[in-house]
C-alpha positions in Angstrom: 63.8 96.5 117.2 66.1 97.3 120.0 67.5 94.9 122.6 65.1 96.1 125.4 62.0 95.5 123.4 63.3 92.0 122.5 63.7 91.1 126.2 60.2 92.3 127.0 58.9 89.8 124.4 61.2 86.9 125.3 60.7 86.9 129.1 56.9 86.5 129.2 57.3 83.7 126.7 59.8 81.8 128.9 57.5 82.3 131.9 54.6 80.8 130.0 56.7 77.8 129.0 57.8 77.3 132.7 54.1 77.3 133.8 53.2 74.8 131.1 56.1 72.5 132.1 55.3 72.6 135.8 51.7 71.9 135.2 52.4 68.9 133.0 55.1 67.5 135.2 53.2 68.0 138.5 55.8 70.1 140.2 53.3 72.4 142.1 53.4 71.6 145.8 49.6 71.2 145.9 49.7 68.6 143.1 51.9 66.1 145.0 49.7 63.3 146.4 50.1 62.8 150.1 51.2 59.2 150.8 51.6 59.6 154.5 50.1 56.5 156.3 48.8 58.8 159.1 46.5 60.7 156.7 42.9 60.6 158.0 39.7 61.2 156.1 36.8 63.2 157.6 33.3 62.0 156.9 30.2 64.2 157.2 28.5 61.4 159.3 29.7 58.3 161.1 26.4 56.5 160.4 24.4 56.9 157.2 20.8 56.1 158.2 18.1 55.3 155.6 15.1 55.8 157.8 12.5 55.2 155.1 10.0 52.5 156.0 9.4 50.5 152.8 5.9 49.2 152.1 6.8 47.9 148.6 9.9 47.3 146.5 11.9 50.5 146.3 15.1 52.3 146.9 16.4 55.4 148.7 19.6 57.4 148.3 21.7 59.2 150.9 24.8 61.3 150.5 28.0 61.2 152.6 30.7 63.8 152.1 34.3 62.8 152.4 36.7 65.7 153.3 40.4 66.1 152.8 41.5 68.6 155.5 45.2 68.4 154.5 47.3 70.8 152.5 48.1 68.2 149.8 45.9 66.1 147.5 45.1 62.5 148.6 44.0 59.5 146.7 41.6 56.9 148.2 42.7 53.7 146.6 39.4 51.9 147.2 35.9 53.0 148.2 33.8 49.8 148.7 30.6 48.5 150.1 31.7 45.7 152.4 28.7 43.5 151.6 27.9 42.0 155.0 24.2 41.4 154.2 24.1 40.7 150.5 23.9 43.4 147.7 21.4 45.8 149.3 23.7 48.8 149.1 25.4 50.4 146.0 27.4 53.6 145.6 28.2 56.3 143.1 31.3 58.4 143.0 31.8 60.9 140.2 29.1 59.2 138.1 30.6 55.7 138.5 28.2 53.2 140.0 29.0 49.9 141.7 30.0 48.3 145.0 33.7 49.3 144.6 35.4 52.5 143.2 39.2 52.8 142.9 41.6 55.7 142.9 39.3 58.5 144.0 41.3 61.8 144.3 40.4 64.7 146.6 42.3 67.9 146.3 43.6 69.7 149.3 41.0 71.4 151.5 38.4 69.9 149.3 35.8 67.1 149.4 33.9 64.6 147.3 30.3 63.4 147.4 29.5 59.7 147.7 25.9 58.7 146.8 24.8 55.5 148.6 21.7 53.7 147.5 19.8 51.0 149.2 17.4 48.6 147.4 14.7 46.9 149.5 12.0 44.4 148.9 10.1 44.4 152.2 8.0 41.4 151.1 11.0 39.1 151.1 11.6 36.9 154.1 13.7 38.4 156.9 16.4 35.8 156.2 16.9 37.6 152.9 16.0 41.2 153.9 16.2 41.6 157.7 14.4 44.2 159.7 17.6 46.3 160.1 20.0 46.1 157.1 23.5 46.9 158.3 26.6 47.3 156.2 29.8 49.4 155.9 31.3 51.9 153.5 35.0 51.2 153.6 37.6 53.6 152.4 41.3 52.5 152.0 43.8 55.3 151.9 47.6 54.8 152.1 47.1 51.3 153.4 44.7 52.2 156.2 41.0 51.5 156.4 38.3 53.9 157.6 34.6 53.1 157.6 31.2 54.4 158.3 28.1 52.4 159.1 25.2 52.1 156.6 21.8 51.3 158.2 18.4 50.9 156.5 15.0 49.5 157.4 14.4 46.3 155.4 10.9 45.4 156.3 7.5 47.0 156.6 7.3 47.4 160.4 6.9 50.0 163.2 10.4 51.3 163.9 10.6 52.7 167.5 13.8 54.7 167.3 15.5 58.0 167.1 17.7 58.9 164.2 21.2 57.5 164.4 20.1 55.8 167.6 22.4 52.8 167.8 24.0 52.9 171.3 21.7 55.8 172.3 18.3 56.1 174.0 14.9 57.2 172.7 12.1 58.3 175.1 8.6 57.1 174.9 6.2 59.3 177.0 2.5 60.2 176.9 1.9 62.7 179.7 0.8 59.9 182.1 -1.6 58.5 179.6 -1.7 55.1 177.8 -0.2 53.8 174.6 -1.0 50.5 173.0 1.2 48.8 170.5 -1.8 47.2 168.7 -0.6 47.5 165.1 -0.5 44.0 163.4 2.9 44.8 161.9 6.0 44.0 164.0 7.7 46.5 166.2 11.4 47.1 165.9 13.4 48.8 168.6 16.7 50.3 167.3 18.9 51.5 170.1 17.5 51.6 173.7 14.0 52.7 174.7 13.1 54.5 177.9 9.4 54.5 178.9 8.5 57.2 181.4 5.3 59.1 182.4 3.4 56.5 180.3 1.7 53.2 180.5 2.6 51.0 177.6 0.2 48.1 176.8 1.4 45.3 174.5 -1.6 43.3 173.4 -1.8 39.6 172.5 0.2 38.5 169.4 2.5 41.5 169.3 5.9 40.8 167.9 8.8 42.9 169.1 12.3 42.6 167.5 15.2 44.4 169.2 18.3 45.4 167.3 21.3 44.8 169.6 25.0 44.4 169.1 28.1 45.4 171.1 28.6 49.1 171.7 31.8 50.8 172.8 31.0 54.1 174.4 33.8 56.6 174.9 35.7 56.1 178.1 33.3 53.4 179.4 32.8 49.7 179.3 31.2 48.1 176.3 27.6 47.1 176.6 25.0 45.2 174.6 22.6 47.6 172.8 18.9 47.2 172.6 17.7 47.7 176.2 14.2 48.6 177.3 13.9 50.7 180.5 10.7 51.2 182.5 11.5 54.4 184.4 10.0 55.6 187.7 6.7 56.9 186.2 6.5 54.3 183.5 4.6 51.0 183.4 4.6 48.0 181.1 1.7 45.7 180.7 2.2 42.6 178.5 -1.2 41.1 177.8 -0.5 38.0 175.8 -2.7 34.9 175.7 -2.0 31.2 175.3 -3.0 31.3 171.7 -1.2 34.6 171.0 1.8 35.2 173.3 3.8 38.4 173.1 7.2 37.8 171.5 10.5 39.7 172.4 13.6 38.6 170.6 16.6 39.9 168.5 15.9 41.2 165.0 18.2 38.6 163.3 15.8 35.8 162.3 18.1 33.8 160.2 18.4 30.1 161.2 21.9 30.5 162.6 20.7 33.1 165.1 17.8 31.0 166.6 19.8 29.8 169.6 22.4 32.6 169.9 22.2 34.4 173.2 23.3 38.0 173.9 21.8 39.5 170.7 20.1 42.4 172.5 20.0 43.8 176.0 16.8 42.9 177.9 14.0 44.6 179.9 14.8 46.7 183.0 12.1 47.8 185.4 14.0 50.6 187.1 12.3 52.2 190.1 8.9 51.9 188.5 6.2 53.0 191.0 3.6 50.8 189.4 3.0 47.0 189.3 4.2 45.7 185.9 2.3 42.7 184.7 3.6 40.2 182.1 1.2 37.6 180.8 2.3 35.1 178.2 5.6 36.7 177.5 8.1 34.8 175.2 11.5 36.5 175.6 14.6 35.0 174.0 18.2 35.5 172.9 19.0 38.5 175.1 21.9 39.4 177.3 19.7 39.3 180.4 16.0 38.6 180.5 14.1 40.8 182.9 15.5 43.0 185.7 13.2 44.2 188.5 15.3 46.9 190.3 15.0 49.3 193.2 11.7 48.2 195.0 9.7 47.9 191.8 7.0 45.2 191.4 6.6 42.5 188.7 3.9 39.9 188.3 4.9 37.5 185.5 2.6 34.6 184.5 2.6 31.9 181.8 5.9 33.2 180.4 9.2 31.9 179.0 12.5 33.6 179.3 15.0 31.4 177.4 18.6 31.4 176.0 20.2 34.4 177.7 23.9 35.3 178.3 23.5 36.2 182.0 20.4 35.6 184.1 16.8 35.1 183.0 15.3 36.9 185.9 17.0 39.4 188.2 15.5 41.0 191.3 17.2 43.7 193.3 15.3 44.7 196.4 12.1 44.1 194.4 8.8 42.3 194.6 8.3 39.5 192.1 5.5 37.0 191.8 6.0 34.3 189.1 3.5 31.7 188.1 3.7 29.0 185.4 7.1 30.3 184.1 10.1 28.7 182.4 13.5 30.3 183.1 15.9 28.3 181.1 19.3 28.2 179.2 21.2 31.0 180.9 24.9 31.2 181.4 24.5 32.8 184.8 22.2 32.0 187.7 18.8 31.4 186.1 17.1 33.5 188.9 19.3 36.0 190.7 17.8 37.8 193.7 19.9 40.3 195.5 19.7 42.9 198.3 16.6 41.4 199.7 13.1 41.7 198.5 9.9 39.7 198.4 9.7 36.8 196.0 7.3 33.9 195.2 7.5 31.2 192.6 4.6 28.9 191.9 4.7 26.1 189.3 7.9 27.3 187.8 10.6 25.3 186.0 14.2 26.5 186.4 16.7 24.2 184.8 20.4 25.2 185.2 22.6 23.4 182.7 25.8 25.3 182.6 27.5 24.3 185.9 29.2 26.7 188.4 26.1 28.8 188.6 22.7 28.2 190.3 19.1 27.7 189.3 18.2 30.2 192.1 20.5 32.5 194.1 19.3 34.9 196.8 21.1 37.2 199.2 20.0 40.1 201.5 22.8 42.6 201.2 24.9 44.9 199.0 28.3 46.4 199.5 31.2 48.1 197.8 33.8 45.6 196.7 37.6 46.0 196.9 40.0 44.8 194.2 39.8 41.2 195.6 36.1 41.1 195.3 35.5 41.4 199.1 33.2 43.8 200.8 34.9 46.9 202.0 34.5 47.4 205.8 31.6 49.6 206.7 30.0 49.5 203.2 27.5 46.6 203.8 23.8 47.4 203.7 21.1 44.9 204.2 17.4 44.4 203.4 14.9 41.8 204.5 14.7 38.9 202.0 11.6 36.7 201.7 11.3 33.7 199.4 8.5 31.2 198.8 8.8 28.4 196.3 5.8 26.1 195.7 5.2 23.3 193.2 8.4 24.1 191.2 11.5 22.5 189.8 15.0 23.8 190.6 17.3 21.5 188.7 20.9 21.4 187.3 24.2 19.6 187.1 25.8 20.9 190.3 25.4 19.4 193.7 23.5 22.5 195.0 21.3 24.5 192.6 20.0 26.7 195.4 22.4 29.3 196.7 21.3 31.3 199.8 23.5 33.9 201.4 22.4 35.6 204.6 24.8 38.4 205.6 23.7 37.9 209.2 24.4 34.1 209.1 21.1 33.3 210.8 21.5 35.6 213.7 18.6 37.9 212.6 16.2 35.3 211.2 13.6 37.9 210.4 16.0 39.4 207.8 16.2 36.1 205.8 13.1 34.0 205.4 12.4 31.2 202.8 10.2 28.2 202.4 10.3 25.6 199.6 7.5 23.1 199.4 6.2 20.3 197.0 9.0 20.9 194.6 11.9 19.0 193.0 15.2 20.5 194.1 18.9 19.7 193.4 20.7 20.1 196.7 23.4 18.3 198.7 25.5 20.5 201.0 22.4 22.6 201.9 21.0 19.5 203.6 23.8 19.7 206.2 22.2 23.0 207.4 19.4 22.6 210.0 18.1 26.0 209.1 17.6 24.9 205.5 16.0 21.6 206.4 13.5 23.3 208.7 12.3 25.4 205.7 11.7 22.7 203.1 8.6 20.5 203.1 7.5 17.6 200.8 10.3 18.2 198.4 12.0 15.6 196.2 15.8 15.7 196.2 16.9 15.2 192.7 19.5 12.4 192.0 21.8 11.9 189.0 19.8 9.0 187.5 16.3 10.4 188.1 14.1 11.0 185.1 12.8 14.5 185.0 12.3 16.1 181.5 11.2 14.8 178.2 14.5 15.8 176.5 16.7 18.3 178.3 19.4 18.1 175.7 16.9 19.6 173.2 15.5 22.1 175.7 12.2 20.1 175.9 11.3 20.7 179.6 8.0 19.0 179.5 7.8 16.1 181.9 9.0 12.6 181.1 6.4 9.8 181.5 8.2 8.6 184.6 9.3 12.0 185.8 9.9 12.4 189.5 8.0 15.7 189.3 4.7 14.0 188.6 2.0 14.1 191.3 4.3 16.0 193.6 2.5 19.4 193.6 -0.1 20.5 196.0 -2.9 22.0 193.8 -3.5 25.8 194.2 -7.1 26.6 193.4 -6.2 30.0 192.0 -3.9 28.4 189.4 -6.0 25.9 187.5 -3.8 25.5 184.4 -0.1 25.2 183.3 2.1 27.3 181.1 0.5 26.4 177.7 -2.9 26.5 179.3 -3.6 22.8 179.9 -5.9 22.2 182.9 -4.1 20.7 185.9 -5.2 17.7 187.8 -7.3 18.7 190.8 -6.2 16.0 193.2 -2.4 15.8 192.8 -0.9 18.0 190.1 2.6 18.0 188.8 5.5 20.2 189.8 6.9 22.7 187.3 5.3 24.8 184.6 4.2 21.8 182.4 1.5 19.4 183.6 2.1 15.9 182.2 -0.7 15.0 179.8 -1.7 11.4 180.3 
């Protein structure tokens, strides 16, 4: 064998050994794991929605793909189900099941599949399996945490939603027809709902649970999700009865959420051209209660709006007629009426317990504010404001629980009219105003030591046996009963939404 042929044999053998060495020692550039703390994973979705409605014990599986867009391998030190609502969700990565997987490697320009599974027993109580199960898939890489949301339906209910709808809107329309939510199962609203070109009727006994929570939209202020909009060609008719009121509340029914406000948005009547009628509505735990905006009309009777973060009832240049209603436990003004409108309240109880806000506030203008919160010159616009309060209670802890602001300061009296009669009111400084005194009649001015409610500390706004509201009202023949349906006395009834039962 000559020297040349020997080299031809030796050189390939050396090259092969080098390849083996580099493979076993990890010296290829692509084999070096990227430990940069700025590495980011890319997920195929930001929310994994299990939109199956379970009618019996069962499970469903969804897939999320995790991408490594970099030029070097990465290692996810931990993939974990956070476990915010028990052990409903499990995962599988490369055939390994559980709630936590460690050291998952993804090669450069590659991806892995994560199989997420939800297990649901819809017959369990909502304290164990809520209507909307929410959890997180957490991935820790190079010391940083990235997450996606896991959402599943946990109960057998009617889910009114669009896919991945949290923070977004779904449209309910029926070509100017009528839809009735008459299914005996509860209705769950996930995200926000817009009702337009449709009349929605909600019959007696219907239960509506709204999934809320704080949403941070891009380049905008955060807001509370779970809002119901009645658009210009939409109409909402709530047809509850004293035996079967219609319930609106947040979808978290665990005990600790019973008195927590701000869980969901509220109901907004926005430019609706029709009269919206609410009978025997029980609305709780929202950010705001009901907003009647832009010249829309609302008739609300035998209803409770309770425990809200802002105001129970808001009117903005609207028409509102309220009878036998309780507007209670709000952090803002219980009733807020702005930019004029036409409003009447008969046999209503409005207790303000927070201080620095009012049981009822009304003005007749709007404007553009400057950085100091003062109207910019030339931006004030006014509308006529009319208010009538009869046989009601406007109470609270401040000296004045009625705030009335007339932009014309009484110089155009036809633009700001109000009358309060046969009612209990908490006022002090207002009594120094002749214009105010001329427009109140047969009212009782509430004092600190007066007995009024059965137990205000426990939100029991029925009347005390020696309440100053007893026998104060002037009977209205067209309103023969109180909020829960008790017949009122025909000679001298009681102020407020509750008639005292002797």
